[in-house]
C-alpha positions, -999 to +999 in steps of 0.1 A: -351+526+272-374+536+300-401+511+290-378+480+291-377+458+322-340+451+321-342+425+349-367+405+328-346+410+297-314+399+315-332+367+327-343+359+291-311+368+273-289+340+262-255+355+257-228+338+235-203+317+255-181+300+229-148+310+212-151+326+177-125+312+154-123+312+116-159+324+113-175+298+137-185+297+173-166+267+188-159+251+222-123+253+236-103+224+223-101+209+258-138+216+265-129+238+294-148+268+307-151+291+337-182+302+356-191+339+352-210+358+378-224+393+376-211+420+400-246+434+401-260+408+425-238+377+421-262+362+396-247+333+376-242+341+340-233+305+330-201+290+318-178+307+293-152+289+271-117+291+285-093+293+257-058+279+261-026+281+241-040+255+216-070+277+209-048+307+204-028+286+179-060+279+159-071+315+160-038+328+149-036+302+121-070+312+109-060+349+109-028+341+091-046+322+063-071+351+060-042+375+057-019+355+034-045+345+008-056+381+004-093+376+013-089+408+034-056+425+028-061+420-010-096+435-011-100+468-029-103+497-004-139+500-013-145+464-005-130+466+030-149+498+036-182+481+027-175+452+050-166+475+080-197+497+074-219+465+075-200+455+107-208+489+123-245+486+112-248+451+128-233+464+160-259+492+160-286+466+153-274+446+184-270+477+206-294+465+233-278+431+235-243+446+236-252+471+262-269+444+284-238+421+280-216+449+294-239+458+322-242+422+333-205+415+330-191+445+348-219+463+366-221+495+345-254+513+345-276+502+316-282+538+308-245+544+302-239+513+281-269+521+259-260+558+255-222+556+254-206+522+250-227+505+223-230+535+200-194+545+206-182+511+196-202+511+163-192+547+157-155+540+159-157+510+135-177+533+111-153+561+113-123+539+105-143+523+076-147+558+062-109+563+063-101+534+041-107+550+007-094+584+019-059+574+029-032+580+003+004+567-002+033+589-013+057+595-041+091+608-029+111+634-049+135+609-065+162+617-092+154+617-128+145+584-144+137+570-109+104+565-092+103+562-054+070+550-039+062+550-002+032+528+006+016+517+038+014+480+041-006+460+067+015+443+094-003+409+093-019+393+123-027+417+151-035+405+186-053+426+212-058+422+249-084+446+263-096+455+298-130+451+314-138+488+322-149+497+286-146+463+269-163+470+236-152+506+231-116+500+238-117+469+216-131+490+188-102+515+191-079+486+181-102+466+158-111+497+137-077+509+125-062+474+124-089+460+101-090+492+081-053+489+074-058+453+060-046+433+090-065+403+105-073+402+142-074+380+173-091+395+203-086+383+239-111+401+262-107+403+300-121+373+318-145+397+337-160+409+304-162+381+278-197+385+265-194+419+248-165+406+227-186+376+217-216+399+208-191+418+185-183+384+169-219+378+163-221+411+145-190+403+124-206+370+114-238+386+104-219+414+085-202+387+064-166+395+074-145+368+057-137+338+079-106+343+099-105+381+097-118+386+132-114+360+159-123+361+197-107+338+223-120+342+258-101+330+288-075+341+313-045+363+310-020+337+322-031+312+296-048+327+265-033+362+270+002+350+275-001+326+246-012+354+223+016+376+235+042+350+229+029+337+196+054+338+168+027+342+142+015+375+156+031+407+143+017+432+169+000+431+203-022+460+213-027+460+251-047+482+275-046+474+312-022+476+342+014+486+340+025+453+355+007+433+328+018+457+300+054+450+310+047+413+307+036+418+271+068+437+264+087+407+278+067+382+259+075+400+227+112+402+235+113+365+243+094+354+212+096+371+178+102+407+188+067+417+177+055+453+181+038+460+214+015+490+220+007+496+258-017+519+274-013+512+311-034+535+331-031+568+348-034+590+379-047+621+362-045+655+380-072+682+378-051+713+384-072+742+397-053+775+397-061+805+418-076+821+387-100+791+381-133+809+379-167+792+383-162+768+412-196+751+408-189+742+372-155+729+382-169+709+411-195+692+388-169+685+362-144+671+387-171+649+402-180+635+368-143+630+360-137+607+389-171+591+396-183+583+361-181+545+357-174+543+394-139+556+389-130+526+367-116+548+339-079+548+330-078+585+327-101+593+356-094+626+373-085+610+406-062+637+419-075+672+427-045+695+429-061+729+440-049+763+451-051+765+489-074+795+488-101+776+469-097+741+484-123+741+512-151+756+491-144+735+461-142+702+480-175+711+498-192+717+464-178+684+450-190+665+480-225+680+479-229+674+441-215+638+444-238+629+473-269+639+452-257+627+417-237+596+423-259+574+445-250+536+442-279+519+426-291+489+405-273+489+372-303+474+355-324+504+365-324+529+336-322+558+361-290+546+378-259+567+373-235+549+397-232+512+394-211+483+408-174+476+411-165+451+383-156+421+405-147+409+440-110+413+435-114+449+424-138+456+453-111+444+477-085+466+460-106+497+463-116+490+499-079+484+508-069+518+494-098+534+513-085+519+546-050+533+538-066+567+532-083+566+566-048+562+582-030+588+562-055+615+552-088+631+562-119+614+550-144+640+537-172+618+525-180+583+515-156+554+522-182+527+529-193+496+511-231+497+505-259+477+490-244+445+505-278+430+508-279+429+469-251+404+467-232+429+445-201+451+449-209+487+456-188+515+472-198+551+480-181+580+461-152+589+484-131+620+490-099+623+510-084+657+518-050+667+533-034+641+511+004+639+509+014+636+473+039+608+481+012+586+498-001+555+482-036+569+476-021+598+457+005+578+437-011+544+429-040+538+405-069+528+427-094+523+398-123+531+419-145+561+431-118+577+453-107+614+449-076+627+466-071+664+474-037+681+476-032+719+479-005+743+467+004+779+471+021+789+438+016+779+401+050+763+399+043+742+430+009+732+415+025+721+382+052+702+401+026+683+422+005+676+391+035+661+373+047+642+403+034+608+393+048+579+373+018+581+350+011+605+322-022+597+305-042+628+310-045+661+330-065+692+331-059+728+341-086+752+353-080+789+348-096+821+334-060+834+325-053+827+289-016+830+293-016+806+323-037+781+303-011+780+275+019+781+299+007+754+322-008+730+296+026+729+279+043+720+312+019+692+321+034+658+311+004+640+298-009+626+265-041+647+268-044+680+285-078+696+289-082+733+296-114+743+316-130+709+309-123+672+315-127+639+295-141+656+264-132+631+237-136+619+202-122+594+179-107+623+159-078+628+184-052+604+196-054+588+231-024+575+250+002+588+275+037+595+286+059+578+312+047+545+327+013+550+310+030+533+281+036+539+244+015+540+213-018+558+206-054+547+201-079+566+180-074+592+152-057+588+119-025+583+137-037+549+148-037+537+112+000+543+110+005+522+141-010+492+123+010+496+091+046+494+080+061+518+055+075+502+023+098+520-001+097+508-037+125+523-058+121+519-095+149+526-121+135+528-156+167+542-172 
C-alpha cells in the first residue's frame, strides 16, 4: 500500500459506468447519465448511467427469469456455495480497484478502504457462502402416519437500496444472505457511490454467476430507487439510509404489492460513561474512534457522550487532545491519512448547518471549522460541543458528520434515561468497572447492539439493526438468512 502512488493510480483507473443487467454492462435505455465528481478535490469522475423505471423493469425481469427457471434457486447447495466462493475470490482479486472506487466516490481514506471495506465485503460473501451447505430444514413432531416438513424457501427477487457511507460492505450484508438463500438480486447504490457496486458486478461476471442472478442499476432515488420500491415483481426491499427515505419504501410497498421491507435507518448512539468507568484515557480514545472514524459518517457512530458530571471535564479534555493529534483532515489518496472528506456538497452543508446550530445552543470545545478549502474538496475538523441540552437539535438529530455532543448526569438512572431519550435505537455503549452495573444498565439501554467497555467491535457473526425509528430487520449473522426466506410447511398423509 505504501509504495502505490494513489493519485497516479486514480488518474489511470477507468472505473465502470454502465448498468449491469442480465449478465451484461449496458447503457440506460434512454442513454441518460449523470456527472460524478469526487469529494476529495472536485475531480470529475466521468458520466455514470442513470437508470430509470424502464431499466428497473429490465433488471427485475432478468432477475425473475433467473429465479423462475431454477438456474440459481434450483442449484444444489454445493453449486451455489461454489459460485459465491468464486465471487468472494474475485472481489479479493479486485480489492485495490474496489478500494480506490470507494475512496474516489465518497472521500474515505484509501488506507481504510483497503484494510476494512474491500476485505470486509469479500469476507461477508465468503461467510454466507459457507452457510449454504450447513443450514438444515426441520421435521415437526406430527401424528402417526403423517410427515410434517418445514423448509426454508427463497422469496424470489430481492431489491436492495444501499447508502454511500459503506457502499460495498453494506451491500454485501444484503447480497450474501439473499443469494445464499437462493434469491436473485437487483442492487441500486446511492448516486454518490455508484462505482463500487459496478466493481462488484465485474467480480460477479468474472466469477461466472448465472446471468440475471445479480444486477446493478445506478441512478437516483426518486427515479430508480422508487421504481424498485414500487415494482410488483420484487418480493422484498432491503434498505439502509435515512428514516425519511425508509418510510418512503414502506409506503411504496404498501401502495404496490405489499412486499416485505427491511429498514435500517440510522442512529444517535450514546456512549454512557458511569462514575465507575475506570481508565479515562482508554475511554477517550475509544469514544474518539467511535465518532470520528469515517468522518462520523457511520450510522451507529457514538455521537452522544453521556457522562457522569464528576468525569466530564477530564474526559472531554482527553478526547479533544487525542482527536486533535489523531484525526487530522488530510488527502484521502495518501495512505497515511486517517480522516478524509465529507461525501458530497449536500452533506457538507448539512454538517456545517448543525455546527452553526451548536454554536448558538452549546459550548464549542474544539473544531467546528471547514478546512482544506484550497483542495476543492469537503473537509471539516473533528468537533466537540459540551453543555448540550439533550432536547437540542444537535443531540437529537442525526448529523452524520464528525460532531460529538456532551451531556452530563448525576445518577445512574438519570444517565440511562438520557441515553434512551432519542427516537433512534441502533447502538449504545456503557462504560463501567462494576459488573453488576454493566449487566443492569446494558439491559435497560434500548438499542439493537449494546457494547460494554468497548465500542463498534463487530463481526458478521452477530446481527445488526435497531429499535424504535432506526427501523426493523437485521443484517448479518445467520438470522439474516431467515429474513430472505419464507417457511413452508409440507404435510404428508401416507395412511
